[in-house]
Backbone as numpy.savetxt, mean C-alpha at the origin, in Angstrom:
# Nx Ny Nz CAx CAy CAz Cx Cy Cz
-20.89 6.07 30.88 -21.15 5.58 29.52 -19.81 5.37 28.81
-19.60 4.21 28.24 -18.32 3.87 27.61 -18.11 4.68 26.34
-16.87 5.08 26.10 -16.50 5.81 24.90 -15.93 4.84 23.88
-16.36 4.93 22.62 -15.88 4.03 21.58 -14.38 4.18 21.41
-13.66 3.08 21.29 -12.23 3.14 21.15 -11.70 1.87 20.55
-10.52 1.97 19.93 -9.83 0.79 19.46 -9.17 0.14 20.65
-9.42 -1.14 20.85 -8.83 -1.85 21.97 -7.65 -2.66 21.49
-6.54 -2.56 22.18 -5.33 -3.28 21.82 -4.97 -4.29 22.90
-4.44 -5.41 22.47 -3.82 -6.34 23.39 -2.38 -6.51 22.98
-1.49 -6.63 23.97 -0.07 -6.73 23.73 0.37 -8.16 24.02
0.90 -8.86 23.01 1.37 -10.22 23.18 2.89 -10.22 23.18
3.47 -10.64 24.28 4.92 -10.68 24.40 5.33 -12.09 24.77
5.47 -12.91 23.77 6.04 -14.26 23.85 5.31 -15.30 24.71
3.98 -15.54 24.77 2.99 -14.60 24.32 2.00 -14.41 25.46
2.41 -14.08 26.69 1.43 -13.74 27.71 0.70 -12.47 27.32
-0.56 -12.35 27.65 -1.35 -11.21 27.19 -1.33 -10.08 28.20
-1.29 -8.89 27.66 -1.40 -7.67 28.45 -2.34 -6.76 27.70
-3.33 -6.19 28.32 -4.29 -5.33 27.65 -3.63 -4.07 27.14
-4.07 -3.64 25.95 -3.55 -2.42 25.28 -4.67 -1.90 24.39
-5.56 -0.76 25.27 -6.78 -0.27 24.64 -6.61 0.82 23.56
1.10 -4.45 -22.86 1.46 -3.39 -23.80 2.06 -3.96 -24.94
2.07 -3.68 -25.71 2.50 -4.17 -27.00 3.92 -3.69 -27.23
4.95 -4.60 -27.38 6.32 -4.13 -27.51 6.62 -3.56 -28.89
7.42 -2.54 -28.95 7.85 -2.02 -30.23 9.30 -1.58 -30.11
9.93 -1.43 -31.24 11.36 -1.30 -31.26 11.87 -0.04 -30.57
11.14 1.06 -30.70 11.64 2.32 -30.19 11.43 2.50 -28.70
10.47 1.77 -28.12 10.20 1.98 -26.69 9.51 0.76 -26.14
10.24 -0.19 -25.61 9.66 -1.42 -25.09 9.72 -1.46 -23.59
9.18 -2.54 -22.97 9.26 -2.70 -21.52 10.71 -2.79 -21.08
10.94 -2.53 -19.83 12.28 -2.44 -19.31 12.68 -3.70 -18.57
13.96 -3.74 -18.21 14.47 -4.88 -17.45 13.76 -4.99 -16.11
13.51 -3.86 -15.47 12.82 -3.90 -14.18 11.44 -4.47 -14.30
10.71 -4.08 -15.35 9.36 -4.61 -15.54 9.40 -6.10 -15.80
10.34 -6.57 -16.62 10.39 -7.99 -16.94 10.69 -8.84 -15.74
11.52 -8.34 -14.84 11.89 -9.14 -13.68 10.72 -9.41 -12.78
9.69 -8.55 -12.82 8.52 -8.77 -12.00 7.45 -9.54 -12.74
7.30 -9.33 -14.04 6.22 -9.99 -14.76 6.55 -11.41 -15.12
7.79 -11.68 -15.51 8.19 -13.02 -15.88 7.58 -13.51 -17.17
7.04 -12.63 -17.98 6.36 -13.04 -19.20 7.35 -13.29 -20.31
7.35 -14.49 -20.93 8.29 -14.77 -22.02 8.06 -13.87 -23.23
6.84 -13.33 -23.40 6.55 -12.46 -24.54 7.34 -11.16 -24.49
7.76 -10.79 -23.30 8.46 -9.52 -23.14 9.97 -9.67 -23.26
10.49 -10.89 -23.13 11.94 -11.05 -23.01 12.68 -10.58 -24.25
12.21 -11.00 -25.44 12.90 -10.60 -26.66 12.83 -9.10 -26.86
11.70 -8.49 -26.47 11.55 -7.04 -26.60 12.51 -6.32 -25.68
12.67 -6.83 -24.45 13.57 -6.19 -23.50 15.01 -6.26 -23.98
15.42 -7.44 -24.46 16.78 -7.57 -24.96 17.03 -6.63 -26.15
16.02 -6.55 -27.05 16.16 -5.67 -28.21 16.23 -4.22 -27.78
15.36 -3.85 -26.85 15.31 -2.45 -26.40 16.60 -2.05 -25.70
17.07 -2.89 -24.77 18.29 -2.57 -24.04 19.49 -2.53 -24.99
19.47 -3.43 -25.99 20.56 -3.42 -26.96 20.57 -2.14 -27.77
19.37 -1.72 -28.20 19.26 -0.47 -28.95 19.74 0.70 -28.12
19.33 0.72 -26.84 19.69 1.83 -25.97 21.20 1.89 -25.73
21.83 0.72 -25.57 23.26 0.70 -25.28 24.08 1.21 -26.45
23.53 1.10 -27.69 24.25 1.56 -28.87 24.02 3.05 -29.16
22.99 3.60 -28.49 22.67 4.99 -28.73 23.36 5.89 -27.71
23.79 7.02 -28.14 24.32 8.01 -27.22 23.16 8.78 -26.60
23.04 8.74 -25.27 21.89 9.40 -24.63 21.81 10.88 -25.00
20.66 11.28 -25.48 20.44 12.67 -25.86 19.33 13.31 -25.02
18.77 12.58 -24.07 17.68 13.06 -23.24 18.19 13.36 -21.84
17.80 14.49 -21.30 18.18 14.85 -19.93 17.23 14.14 -18.96
17.57 12.91 -18.62 16.70 12.10 -17.76 16.63 12.67 -16.35
17.73 13.23 -15.86 17.71 13.84 -14.53 16.67 14.96 -14.45
16.58 15.73 -15.54 15.56 16.80 -15.55 14.16 16.19 -15.50
13.95 15.07 -16.20 12.65 14.41 -16.18 12.32 13.83 -14.80
13.34 13.40 -14.07 13.11 12.94 -12.70 12.53 14.07 -11.86
13.16 15.24 -11.93 12.64 16.40 -11.19 11.23 16.76 -11.66
11.01 16.67 -12.96 9.69 16.97 -13.51 8.63 16.02 -12.94
8.96 14.73 -12.84 8.00 13.74 -12.34 7.65 13.99 -10.88
8.63 14.38 -10.09 8.35 14.69 -8.69 7.26 15.75 -8.57
7.28 16.73 -9.45 6.28 17.80 -9.40 4.99 17.40 -10.09
5.08 16.81 -11.28 3.90 16.55 -12.11 2.99 15.49 -11.48
3.56 14.44 -10.90 2.74 13.35 -10.37 1.92 13.76 -9.15
2.27 14.87 -8.54 1.44 15.36 -7.43 0.06 15.76 -7.90
-0.09 16.01 -9.22 -1.35 16.49 -9.76 -2.12 15.44 -10.57
-1.67 14.19 -10.51 -2.25 13.18 -11.39 -3.75 13.01 -11.18
-4.23 13.17 -9.94 -5.65 12.97 -9.67 -6.35 14.23 -9.15
-5.72 15.39 -9.29 -6.42 16.61 -8.88 -6.95 17.34 -10.11
-7.52 18.51 -9.91 -8.13 19.25 -11.00 -7.12 19.72 -12.04
-5.90 20.00 -11.62 -4.87 20.46 -12.56 -4.48 19.34 -13.52
-4.28 18.14 -12.99 -3.91 17.01 -13.82 -2.46 17.03 -14.26
-2.02 15.95 -14.89 -0.64 15.86 -15.35 -0.46 16.66 -16.64
0.80 16.93 -16.98 1.14 17.66 -18.19 1.08 16.70 -19.38
0.02 16.77 -20.14 -0.19 15.87 -21.27 0.93 15.96 -22.30
1.56 17.12 -22.45 2.59 17.31 -23.47 3.87 16.55 -23.16
3.97 15.98 -21.96 5.17 15.22 -21.61 5.11 13.78 -22.12
3.98 13.41 -22.77 3.76 12.03 -23.19 3.58 11.97 -24.71
4.12 10.91 -25.32 3.92 10.68 -26.75 2.44 10.45 -27.05
2.02 10.80 -28.23 0.64 10.55 -28.64 0.33 9.05 -28.64
1.35 8.22 -28.86 1.16 6.77 -28.89 1.65 6.10 -27.61
1.64 6.82 -26.51 2.10 6.26 -25.23 1.29 5.00 -24.89
1.97 3.99 -24.41 1.33 2.74 -24.05 1.31 2.56 -22.54
0.15 2.20 -22.00 0.00 1.96 -20.57 -0.45 0.53 -20.32
0.12 -0.07 -19.27 -0.31 -1.41 -18.88 -0.14 -1.58 -17.39
-1.18 -2.07 -16.71 -1.05 -2.59 -15.37 -1.64 -4.01 -15.39
-1.72 -4.70 -14.30 -2.17 -6.09 -14.35 -3.60 -6.31 -14.84
-4.47 -5.27 -14.80 -5.85 -5.47 -15.25 -6.31 -4.43 -16.26
-5.45 -3.50 -16.65 -5.83 -2.43 -17.57 -4.75 -2.25 -18.63
-5.20 -1.92 -19.86 -4.26 -1.73 -20.95 -4.79 -0.67 -21.91
-3.97 0.33 -22.24 -4.36 1.38 -23.18 -3.21 1.69 -24.11
-3.52 1.99 -25.37 -2.54 2.47 -26.33 -3.00 3.85 -26.80
-2.16 4.84 -26.64 -2.49 6.20 -27.07 -2.77 7.12 -25.90
-2.50 8.39 -26.11 -2.65 9.37 -25.05 -4.10 9.54 -24.63
-5.05 9.37 -25.56 -6.46 9.51 -25.21 -6.89 8.45 -24.21
-6.50 7.19 -24.46 -6.81 6.12 -23.51 -6.11 6.32 -22.18
-4.88 6.80 -22.24 -4.10 7.05 -21.02 -4.80 8.07 -20.13
-5.24 9.18 -20.73 -5.92 10.21 -19.96 -7.31 9.75 -19.50
-7.98 8.91 -20.32 -9.27 8.38 -19.93 -9.15 7.50 -18.69
-8.11 6.70 -18.63 -7.89 5.84 -17.47 -7.75 6.66 -16.19
-6.98 7.73 -16.26 -6.82 8.61 -15.10 -8.15 9.23 -14.70
-8.94 9.66 -15.68 -10.23 10.29 -15.40 -11.20 9.32 -14.74
-11.23 8.06 -15.19 -12.12 7.05 -14.62 -11.72 6.73 -13.18
-10.45 6.62 -12.93 -10.00 6.37 -11.56 -10.39 7.52 -10.64
-10.20 8.74 -11.12 -10.55 9.91 -10.31 -12.04 9.96 -10.02
-12.88 9.56 -10.99 -14.32 9.65 -10.84 -14.87 8.59 -9.91
-14.39 7.36 -10.01 -15.01 6.26 -9.28 -14.24 5.78 -8.06
-12.98 6.20 -7.91 -12.18 5.69 -6.80 -11.60 6.77 -5.89
-11.69 8.03 -6.28 -11.18 9.13 -5.47 -9.77 8.82 -4.93
-8.80 8.53 -5.79 -7.49 8.08 -5.30 -6.69 9.18 -4.62
-5.92 8.76 -3.65 -4.88 9.61 -3.06 -3.55 8.91 -3.29
-2.59 9.62 -3.88 -1.31 9.03 -4.23 -0.21 9.59 -3.33
0.57 8.71 -2.76 1.77 9.10 -2.03 2.96 8.66 -2.88
3.77 9.63 -3.31 4.94 9.34 -4.13 6.15 9.22 -3.21
6.71 8.02 -3.11 7.82 7.79 -2.20 9.15 8.22 -2.80
9.39 7.87 -4.06 10.62 8.30 -4.72 10.49 8.16 -6.23
11.38 8.88 -6.93 11.52 8.80 -8.39 13.00 8.64 -8.68
13.36 7.65 -9.51 14.77 7.38 -9.78 15.01 7.13 -11.27
16.19 7.50 -11.73 16.65 7.10 -13.06 17.16 5.67 -12.97
16.58 4.77 -13.75 16.97 3.35 -13.69 17.47 2.83 -15.02
17.68 3.69 -16.00 18.23 3.30 -17.29 18.48 4.51 -18.13
19.18 4.34 -19.28 19.46 5.50 -20.15 18.21 6.23 -20.58
17.11 5.47 -20.78 15.83 6.07 -21.17 14.71 5.48 -20.32
14.91 5.48 -19.02 13.94 4.85 -18.10 13.94 5.53 -16.75
12.75 5.75 -16.22 12.56 6.28 -14.87 11.62 5.34 -14.13
11.92 5.09 -12.86 11.05 4.26 -12.02 10.54 5.09 -10.85
9.27 4.96 -10.57 8.68 5.63 -9.41 8.12 4.58 -8.45
8.12 4.90 -7.16 7.46 4.05 -6.17 6.38 4.85 -5.48
5.21 4.22 -5.29 4.03 4.94 -4.84 3.14 4.05 -3.97
2.26 4.72 -3.24 1.14 4.09 -2.55 -0.13 4.78 -3.03
-1.13 3.98 -3.42 -2.43 4.51 -3.85 -3.50 4.04 -2.88
-4.22 4.97 -2.30 -5.34 4.65 -1.40 -6.61 5.17 -2.05
-7.57 4.27 -2.29 -8.77 4.60 -3.05 -10.02 4.16 -2.30
-11.13 4.83 -2.60 -12.44 4.42 -2.09 -13.35 4.16 -3.27
-13.94 2.97 -3.33 -14.84 2.62 -4.42 -16.22 3.16 -4.10
-16.57 4.31 -4.68 -17.77 5.02 -4.26 -19.06 4.41 -4.79
-18.99 3.45 -5.71 -20.21 2.84 -6.24 -20.85 1.85 -5.27
-20.10 1.41 -4.26 -20.66 0.53 -3.23 -21.07 1.35 -2.02
-22.19 1.02 -1.39 -22.71 1.84 -0.29 -21.71 2.04 0.85
-20.92 1.01 1.17 -19.99 1.12 2.29 -18.64 1.74 1.89
-18.49 2.06 0.59 -17.29 2.75 0.08 -16.00 2.10 0.61
-15.75 0.85 0.22 -14.56 0.15 0.73 -13.27 0.82 0.30
-12.28 0.70 1.15 -10.97 1.27 0.87 -10.10 0.23 0.16
-9.52 0.62 -0.96 -8.59 -0.22 -1.70 -7.20 0.39 -1.60
-6.24 -0.46 -1.30 -4.85 0.00 -1.19 -3.98 -0.79 -2.16
-3.22 -0.07 -2.97 -2.24 -0.68 -3.86 -0.91 0.03 -3.66
0.15 -0.73 -3.63 1.49 -0.16 -3.62 2.31 -0.83 -4.72
3.31 -0.13 -5.22 4.12 -0.73 -6.28 5.02 0.27 -6.95
5.45 -0.08 -8.16 6.34 0.76 -8.93 5.77 0.99 -10.33
6.14 2.11 -10.92 5.81 2.42 -12.31 7.10 2.57 -13.09
7.22 1.80 -14.17 8.38 1.87 -15.03 8.03 2.74 -16.23
8.67 3.90 -16.34 8.37 4.88 -17.37 9.46 4.85 -18.45
9.08 4.42 -19.67 10.01 4.42 -20.78 10.00 5.75 -21.50
11.17 6.20 -21.96 11.33 7.49 -22.61 11.72 7.29 -24.07
11.03 7.96 -24.96 11.36 7.89 -26.39 12.60 8.74 -26.64
13.72 8.11 -27.06 14.95 8.90 -27.24 14.87 9.93 -28.35
13.90 9.78 -29.26 13.77 10.74 -30.37 13.02 11.99 -29.96
12.06 11.83 -29.05 11.22 12.97 -28.66 11.50 13.47 -27.26
12.12 12.63 -26.42 12.33 12.99 -25.03 11.06 12.93 -24.20
10.01 12.29 -24.74 8.75 12.17 -24.03 8.54 10.73 -23.57
7.62 10.58 -22.62 7.33 9.25 -22.11 6.51 8.48 -23.15
6.97 7.27 -23.45 6.31 6.47 -24.48 5.73 5.18 -23.93
6.04 4.82 -22.69 5.44 3.63 -22.08 5.36 3.79 -20.57
4.38 3.13 -19.98 4.14 3.20 -18.55 3.64 1.82 -18.12
4.45 1.12 -17.33 4.09 -0.21 -16.85 4.02 -0.19 -15.33
2.85 -0.53 -14.78 2.66 -0.59 -13.32 2.84 -2.02 -12.83
3.57 -2.16 -11.73 3.79 -3.45 -11.08 3.31 -3.35 -9.63
2.44 -4.26 -9.20 1.88 -4.22 -7.86 2.66 -5.14 -6.92
2.90 -4.66 -5.70 3.61 -5.46 -4.71 2.83 -6.69 -4.27
1.53 -6.67 -4.41 0.68 -7.75 -3.90 0.58 -8.94 -4.83
1.24 -8.90 -5.99 1.07 -9.95 -7.00 2.36 -10.69 -7.30
2.22 -11.98 -7.62 3.30 -12.75 -8.21 3.28 -12.59 -9.73
2.05 -12.49 -10.29 1.89 -12.36 -11.74 1.39 -10.97 -12.08
2.27 -10.14 -12.61 1.91 -8.78 -13.00 1.61 -8.65 -14.48
1.53 -9.78 -15.20 1.18 -9.74 -16.61 -0.26 -9.28 -16.79
-0.54 -8.69 -17.94 -1.92 -8.39 -18.33 -2.45 -9.60 -19.12
-3.60 -10.14 -18.86 -4.57 -9.80 -17.85 -4.39 -10.77 -16.69
-4.22 -10.29 -15.47 -3.92 -11.12 -14.32 -5.17 -11.39 -13.50
-5.60 -12.66 -13.46 -6.72 -13.02 -12.60 -6.36 -12.85 -11.13
-5.09 -13.03 -10.82 -4.63 -12.80 -9.46 -4.88 -11.35 -9.04
-4.65 -10.42 -9.97 -4.88 -9.01 -9.67 -6.36 -8.72 -9.47
-7.20 -9.33 -10.31 -8.64 -9.13 -10.17 -9.12 -9.63 -8.82
-8.62 -10.77 -8.39 -9.00 -11.32 -7.08 -8.47 -10.44 -5.95
-7.29 -9.89 -6.13 -6.71 -9.01 -5.13 -7.58 -7.78 -4.90
-8.12 -7.22 -5.98 -9.03 -6.08 -5.85 -10.35 -6.51 -5.23
-10.89 -7.63 -5.69 -12.18 -8.10 -5.19 -12.15 -8.34 -3.69
-11.07 -8.91 -3.18 -10.96 -9.17 -1.74 -11.08 -7.90 -0.92
-10.60 -6.80 -1.48 -10.62 -5.55 -0.72 -11.98 -4.86 -0.71
-12.93 -5.41 -1.47 -14.27 -4.82 -1.51 -15.17 -5.31 -0.38
-14.69 -6.24 0.43 -15.53 -6.78 1.49 -15.83 -5.71 2.54
-16.88 -5.95 3.29 -17.35 -4.97 4.27 -16.75 -5.24 5.64
-16.12 -4.22 6.22 -15.69 -4.24 7.61 -16.44 -3.15 8.36
-16.86 -3.46 9.56 -17.48 -2.45 10.42 -16.36 -1.70 11.14
-16.06 -0.50 10.64 -15.00 0.30 11.25 -15.62 1.56 11.84
-15.74 1.63 13.15 -16.36 2.80 13.76 -15.52 4.05 13.58
-16.18 5.20 13.58 -15.47 6.47 13.46 -14.94 6.85 14.84
-13.68 6.60 15.04 -13.05 6.89 16.31 -11.61 7.31 16.08
-11.03 7.87 17.10 -9.66 8.35 16.99 -8.70 7.19 17.22
-7.82 6.95 16.30 -6.88 5.83 16.39 -5.52 6.28 15.88
-4.49 5.49 16.11 -3.14 5.90 15.68 -3.08 6.22 14.20
-2.37 7.30 13.85 -2.21 7.72 12.46 -1.03 6.98 11.83
-1.19 6.58 10.56 -0.12 5.86 9.89 -0.16 6.11 8.40
0.96 5.80 7.73 1.08 5.85 6.28 1.47 4.46 5.79
0.75 3.97 4.78 1.04 2.64 4.25 2.22 2.73 3.28
3.27 2.02 3.59 4.47 2.02 2.76 4.44 0.91 1.71
3.91 -0.23 2.08 3.87 -1.37 1.17 2.74 -2.29 1.55
2.04 -2.81 0.52 0.99 -3.79 0.75 1.27 -5.03 -0.08
1.45 -6.15 0.58 1.63 -7.42 -0.11 0.31 -8.18 -0.09
0.32 -9.40 -0.58 -0.89 -10.21 -0.57 -1.31 -10.59 0.84
-0.37 -10.52 1.81 -0.66 -11.02 3.15 -0.64 -9.96 4.24
-0.01 -8.83 4.00 0.10 -7.85 5.08 0.41 -6.47 4.51
0.30 -5.46 5.38 0.70 -4.10 5.06 1.87 -3.71 5.93
2.78 -2.91 5.39 3.83 -2.28 6.19 3.46 -0.82 6.35
3.36 -0.38 7.59 2.90 0.97 7.89 3.93 1.73 8.70
3.98 3.06 8.47 4.79 3.94 9.28 3.87 4.71 10.21
3.96 4.41 11.50 3.08 5.02 12.49 3.69 6.29 13.07
2.85 7.30 13.20 3.23 8.51 13.92 3.16 8.23 15.42
3.81 9.05 16.24 3.67 8.86 17.69 2.21 8.90 18.11
1.85 8.08 19.10 0.48 8.06 19.56 0.44 7.80 21.05
-0.71 8.10 21.63 -0.89 8.01 23.07 -1.49 6.66 23.43
-0.99 6.07 24.50 -1.58 4.85 25.03 -2.08 5.12 26.44
-3.14 4.44 26.79 -3.70 4.50 28.13 -3.32 3.23 28.85
-2.79 3.36 30.06 -2.38 2.20 30.83 -3.20 2.07 32.10
-3.52 0.83 32.45 -4.18 0.54 33.72 -3.30 -0.42 34.50
-2.90 -0.02 35.68 -2.01 -0.82 36.51 -0.73 -1.19 35.77
-0.22 -0.25 34.94 1.01 -0.47 34.22 0.87 -1.23 32.93
-0.36 -1.66 32.57 -0.59 -2.40 31.35 -1.35 -1.53 30.35
-0.98 -1.61 29.07 -1.59 -0.79 28.05 -2.97 -1.32 27.70
-3.97 -0.44 27.66 -5.33 -0.89 27.37 -5.94 -0.22 26.16
-5.43 0.91 25.70 -5.98 1.56 24.50 -4.95 2.48 23.92
-5.16 2.88 22.67 -4.14 3.68 21.97 -4.78 4.72 21.09
-4.08 5.85 20.95 -4.43 6.83 19.93 -5.56 7.75 20.29
-5.79 8.03 21.56 -6.91 8.87 21.95 -6.45 10.10 22.70
-7.19 11.20 22.51 -6.90 12.42 23.26 -7.55 12.40 24.63
-8.49 11.48 24.82 -9.16 11.38 26.12 -9.26 9.91 26.49
-9.46 9.63 27.74 -9.59 8.26 28.22 -11.05 7.91 28.34
-11.49 6.87 27.65 -12.86 6.42 27.76 -13.01 5.48 28.94
-14.22 5.32 29.44 -14.44 4.40 30.54 -14.36 2.97 30.05
-13.89 2.07 30.86 -13.72 0.66 30.49 -14.69 -0.19 31.29
-15.40 -1.05 30.60 -16.43 -1.85 31.26 -15.86 -2.77 32.31
-14.57 -3.19 32.14 -13.99 -4.13 33.10 -13.07 -3.43 34.10
-13.08 -2.10 34.12 -12.24 -1.38 35.06 -12.78 -1.50 36.48
-11.87 -1.58 37.45 -12.24 -1.68 38.85 -11.91 -0.38 39.56
-12.55 -0.17 40.67 -12.40 1.09 41.38 -10.96 1.31 41.82
-10.26 0.22 42.15 -8.90 0.36 42.65 -7.86 0.46 41.54
-8.29 0.40 40.27 -7.35 0.47 39.17 -6.70 1.85 39.09
-5.41 1.86 38.70 -4.66 3.10 38.50 -4.51 3.35 37.01
-4.96 4.52 36.55 -4.92 4.84 35.13 -3.82 5.87 34.87
-3.14 5.73 33.75 -2.10 6.68 33.36 -2.05 6.77 31.84
-1.43 7.86 31.34 -1.31 8.09 29.90 0.17 8.19 29.54
0.57 7.54 28.45 1.95 7.57 28.01 1.99 7.69 26.49
2.97 8.43 25.96 3.12 8.59 24.51 4.15 7.60 23.98
3.78 6.89 22.91 4.70 5.98 22.25 5.32 6.66 21.04
6.52 6.22 20.68 7.26 6.88 19.61 6.73 6.56 18.22
5.96 5.52 18.07 5.55 5.07 16.75 6.66 4.25 16.13
6.66 4.15 14.81 7.68 3.36 14.13 7.08 2.65 12.93
7.80 1.67 12.42 7.35 0.92 11.24 6.95 -0.49 11.67
5.74 -0.87 11.33 5.24 -2.18 11.71 4.49 -2.84 10.57
4.41 -4.15 10.63 3.65 -4.93 9.65 2.32 -5.33 10.28
1.25 -5.27 9.47 -0.10 -5.49 9.99 -0.83 -6.52 9.14
-1.48 -7.45 9.79 -2.36 -8.42 9.15 -3.78 -8.15 9.63
-4.70 -7.96 8.69 -6.09 -7.64 9.02 -6.94 -8.89 8.91
-7.89 -9.07 9.86 -8.78 -10.22 9.81 -10.08 -9.90 10.51
-11.09 -10.72 10.24 -12.41 -10.52 10.86 -12.64 -11.57 11.93
-13.78 -11.48 12.59 -14.14 -12.44 13.62 -13.95 -11.87 15.01
-14.52 -12.56 15.99 -14.35 -12.18 17.39 -13.01 -12.74 17.84
-11.99 -11.91 18.04 -10.63 -12.41 18.22 -10.36 -13.00 19.61
-10.30 -14.32 19.67 -9.88 -14.97 20.90 -8.36 -14.92 20.99
-7.84 -15.28 22.15 -6.38 -15.28 22.31 -5.73 -16.29 21.36
-6.35 -17.46 21.20 -5.79 -18.47 20.30 -5.79 -17.97 18.85
-6.87 -17.28 18.44 -6.92 -16.74 17.08 -5.85 -15.69 16.88
-5.68 -14.82 17.87 -4.68 -13.77 17.77 -3.28 -14.36 17.67
-3.00 -15.39 18.45 -1.70 -16.04 18.41 -1.45 -16.68 17.04
-2.49 -17.31 16.46 -2.35 -17.95 15.17 -2.08 -16.91 14.07
-2.82 -15.78 14.11 -2.61 -14.72 13.13 -1.21 -14.10 13.27
-0.77 -13.96 14.51 0.58 -13.42 14.72 1.63 -14.37 14.16
1.42 -15.66 14.32 2.34 -16.66 13.79 2.37 -16.60 12.26
1.19 -16.48 11.63 1.11 -16.38 10.18 1.85 -15.14 9.68
1.64 -14.01 10.37 2.28 -12.77 9.96 3.80 -12.88 10.10
4.26 -13.40 11.21 5.71 -13.52 11.44 6.37 -14.42 10.39
5.69 -15.50 10.02 6.22 -16.40 8.99 6.32 -15.69 7.64
5.29 -14.90 7.30 5.31 -14.16 6.04 6.43 -13.14 6.01
6.66 -12.46 7.14 7.70 -11.45 7.20 9.09 -12.07 7.03
9.32 -13.18 7.72 10.63 -13.83 7.61 10.84 -14.39 6.20
9.78 -14.91 5.60 9.87 -15.41 4.22 10.26 -14.31 3.26
9.80 -13.09 3.53 10.11 -11.95 2.67 11.41 -11.25 3.05
12.14 -11.82 4.01 13.44 -11.27 4.37 13.41 -10.08 5.30
12.28 -9.88 6.01 12.18 -8.77 6.95 12.54 -9.23 8.36
12.79 -8.28 9.24 13.24 -8.60 10.60 12.21 -8.15 11.63
11.25 -9.01 11.97 10.26 -8.64 13.00 10.85 -8.76 14.40
10.43 -7.88 15.29 10.88 -7.97 16.67 9.94 -8.88 17.43
10.31 -9.24 18.65 9.49 -10.12 19.46 8.22 -9.41 19.91
7.16 -10.20 20.09 5.90 -9.65 20.56 5.07 -9.07 19.44
3.82 -8.80 19.76 2.92 -8.18 18.79 1.77 -7.52 19.51
1.00 -6.74 18.78 -0.19 -6.08 19.30 -1.41 -6.58 18.55
-2.51 -6.72 19.25 -3.79 -7.04 18.63 -4.69 -5.82 18.76
-5.11 -5.25 17.63 -6.01 -4.10 17.63 -7.42 -4.58 17.35
-8.35 -4.26 18.23 -9.76 -4.62 18.07 -10.56 -3.33 17.92
-11.23 -3.19 16.78 -11.94 -1.96 16.46 -13.40 -1.98 16.89
-13.92 -3.12 17.28 -15.36 -3.24 17.51 -15.69 -3.79 18.89
-16.87 -3.46 19.33 -17.43 -4.05 20.54 -18.06 -5.39 20.17
-17.54 -6.49 20.70 -18.02 -7.81 20.32 -19.48 -8.03 20.68
-19.98 -7.28 21.63 -21.38 -7.43 22.02 -22.34 -6.69 21.12
-21.82 -5.83 20.25 -22.68 -5.00 19.41 -22.43 -5.18 17.92
-21.47 -6.02 17.54 -21.07 -6.16 16.13 -21.06 -7.63 15.73
-21.63 -7.93 14.56 -21.55 -9.29 14.03 -20.09 -9.64 13.81
-19.73 -10.87 14.18 -18.32 -11.27 14.14 -17.74 -11.24 12.74
-18.55 -11.55 11.69 -18.01 -11.63 10.34 -17.71 -10.27 9.73
-18.14 -9.17 10.35 -17.79 -7.84 9.85 -16.88 -7.09 10.82
-16.42 -7.76 11.87 -15.51 -7.11 12.81 -14.14 -6.91 12.16
-13.52 -5.79 12.49 -12.17 -5.50 11.99 -11.16 -5.68 13.11
-10.21 -6.55 12.87 -9.11 -6.77 13.81 -7.79 -6.70 13.07
-6.75 -6.33 13.78 -5.42 -6.25 13.17 -4.36 -6.75 14.14
-3.47 -7.58 13.64 -2.27 -7.96 14.38 -1.11 -7.14 13.86
-0.37 -6.51 14.76 0.75 -5.63 14.39 2.04 -6.15 15.00
3.08 -6.26 14.19 4.42 -6.63 14.65 5.39 -5.55 14.19
6.11 -4.97 15.12 7.09 -3.94 14.78 8.27 -4.55 14.04
8.86 -3.78 13.13 10.00 -4.22 12.33 11.26 -3.49 12.80
12.39 -4.20 12.81 13.66 -3.60 13.21 14.09 -2.53 12.20
13.93 -2.83 10.92 14.30 -1.87 9.88 13.50 -2.18 8.63
13.30 -1.16 7.82 12.55 -1.34 6.58 12.86 -0.19 5.65
13.02 -0.50 4.36 13.24 0.54 3.37 12.50 0.16 2.10
12.11 1.16 1.32 11.41 0.91 0.06 12.14 1.63 -1.07
């Protein structure tokens, strides 16, 4: 009896081998936020804010706030929650589809996300990026529990945190998503980006390679893979990420099976549906490679095709497939 498994194919150039806010004078948006949003409404505010800051002698220990954020943000979606006293009563929050003024709205937004999306946050780094500014980089993985299939939503990006020089508290919070060209509020592009992730994929519960999502763009994800096991038949990889070897329907009696551990690494992944033919896989790999080069990344030769479903038992339009291309180097 066959054991459910993710099936991989290895394409190497490309013969196939099986492998199974409202601006205000005291605290406005920052230069980093403006460079991503491109909104003319923010430009005068940014110039005014930066000018004000340059004339003021810094009186806030921003380095201490950096350390504070590393600790506090770990609790943003758990029962403990963030330290409300670190924020001004009139703190302003804005992301591409949400906007709140005041600490009550700010805390309400966090509570709604926790209730309906069960978010998990990975904090990659926190940096001082201005006299009264801190920037954080994060990955958010959420499940929308109101839909029966509980689709997974992934967002990555940065948060620009403005600091009120009079109080030493955070007075603004602007989120910028990596998947968008337009990060202004209200962004229809952002709404569509979320809607696309609500679609249904048939993903069986099976053991597969473990990874952490470092960045998600409109076209692909960059993932950091932990070491994983591959199963080889006659020297060719046929499956990955399993503690045991499942039987293969196309295996022959004379086939030689072996197990090898791969080091893992950082790779870019494009997800798609359908019954993946070799031509489809090659086309998706070409699309992914073009996107990576356009974004200035360095993909290595070859790619992997991950197939999560049995084509004989799953409708093609809900099948989950992924093309993976390893990257020479990547930093966030």
